[in-house]
N, C-alpha and C positions, 0 to 999 in steps of 0.2 A: 301143852297147855296153850290154847291158839293165841295168836297177839291180839292185843287190845286195840279195837279201832275207834277212832274219834271221828263220827260223822261230820262233814263240812255243811254248812248252812246249803239247803237247796237241794240236798239227796238224802235218802236213807239206806244205808247197806244191809242187803239179807246174807245169811250164810248159806242159804239152800236155794238151788234152781226151782223154778214153779211154773207148772202149765199156764194156759190161758185161764182155766178157772181157778188158780191160785194153790191147786195142790201141789205139795213138794215132789220133784222127781227123784228118782232113785239114781245114786251116785255109782259110779264103778269105783271097784274097790282100789284104795290108794288114791283116787282121785281129790282134788279140791278144787272147787267151783265156788264164785263170789258173785252174786248177780247184785248189780247196783239199780235201786230204783229211782227214778228221778222225781220229787215232789214238784209240782208246777210252781212256777215264780207268782207270790201272791201279786194281785193290781198293785200299781203304784211303784213296785220294786223294781229296781235296776237288774237288767238281765244281761249276766256277762259271758259272752262264748268264748269257751277254751278252744285255744289253737296250741300246737307246739311248733318250735323252730329250733334248729341245732346250729351251734356254732363250734366250729372245728378248731382244737387245739394241737399244736405242733410246736417242734423247737422255736422259740422266738417269734411265735404270731398266733394270732386268734384270726380267725376267718368265718365271717366278714367281721372287719374291725368296728364297724357302726351298722347296727340292726334297728329298724323301725318297726314296732309293734303295735298291737292295740291292747288296751287293759285285759286282763284275764291270759294272757300268753304265758305258756311254759317255755322258758329258754333251757335247752340243754347244750351243755358245753362237753363235747367227746374229743379226749385225748387220742386219737385214733392214727397219729403218724401218718396222715395221707400222704405227705411228700415223703414217705421214708425214716422220718426222724422219730428216734424214740429212744433216746439217751438220757433225756433229763427229767427232773420232778416238776411239775408246774402247779399253779392253783389258780382259781379265779375269786378274786377279793374287790368286793364294791368299796369304792374310795370312803362312801359313807355308812360303810359297816352293815349294809342292809341283807348282805349275803357273803358267805365265805366257804368254800368247796372243800377246804384243807388239802393236803396234798394228794396231787392226781398224779398216778405211773400210767406208763402206757396202757392202753385198754379202758383207764378210768372215765367216770361219767360223771356230772354234776347237773341237777336242775334247780329251778327256782321261777314261780309263778309271780308275773309281775301284775299286780292288782289293780294298782292306779297311774294315772298320768304323771311324768316327770322325765327327766334324764338321768340315767344311771351309769357312772362312770365305774369301769374297774382295771384290774391288771393283776399280772402274775408279779408276787413279790420278789421270786428269783429272778425275774428278768425285767425289772419295773421299766427298763429304758426303751426296750424293743416291743413288751408284752402290754398293750392297752387296748380297751375297747369301749365302746358305750353302746348303752342300750336306750332308745326313744321311746317312751310308751305315750301312745295319744288315745 
C-alpha cells in the first residue's frame, strides 16, 4: 500500500508522470515516479520561496553556529563528521521546543522548515555547553 500524502497549501501531488497533453506516461517496471504540480499563488496571497541550507554537526559543534535565512527556508542538520569525529550521539533541539531531531548518529540528518520570522535558538542536550546554535529567520 503506498504511503498517504497530505498536500501542502500551494501544490497538488500527482502519482503519475504526464506529457504536455496531460496523458500519463508509461512507467518502467519497478520504477516509482512522483510529479508535483504547483498551483499558482492566488492574488493577494504571500508567496514564499523555498530554499535549503545545511548545518554541519560534529563532535561538540554546529557549523555555522548562527545562520540567517528567509522565511520558507528548510534547514538540514547533517552529522557528517567532517572533521573526522564520529564517536558521539547528538541531537538538535529548539529551546522553545519548535523542533526536536531525536538522536542523531554518524550519517544522521534532520530537516526543519522555518516558515515565519524570528530567532530560534537550539542546542544538543548531550553537549549543552559546547553545542549551541541559532537560526535567524527574516
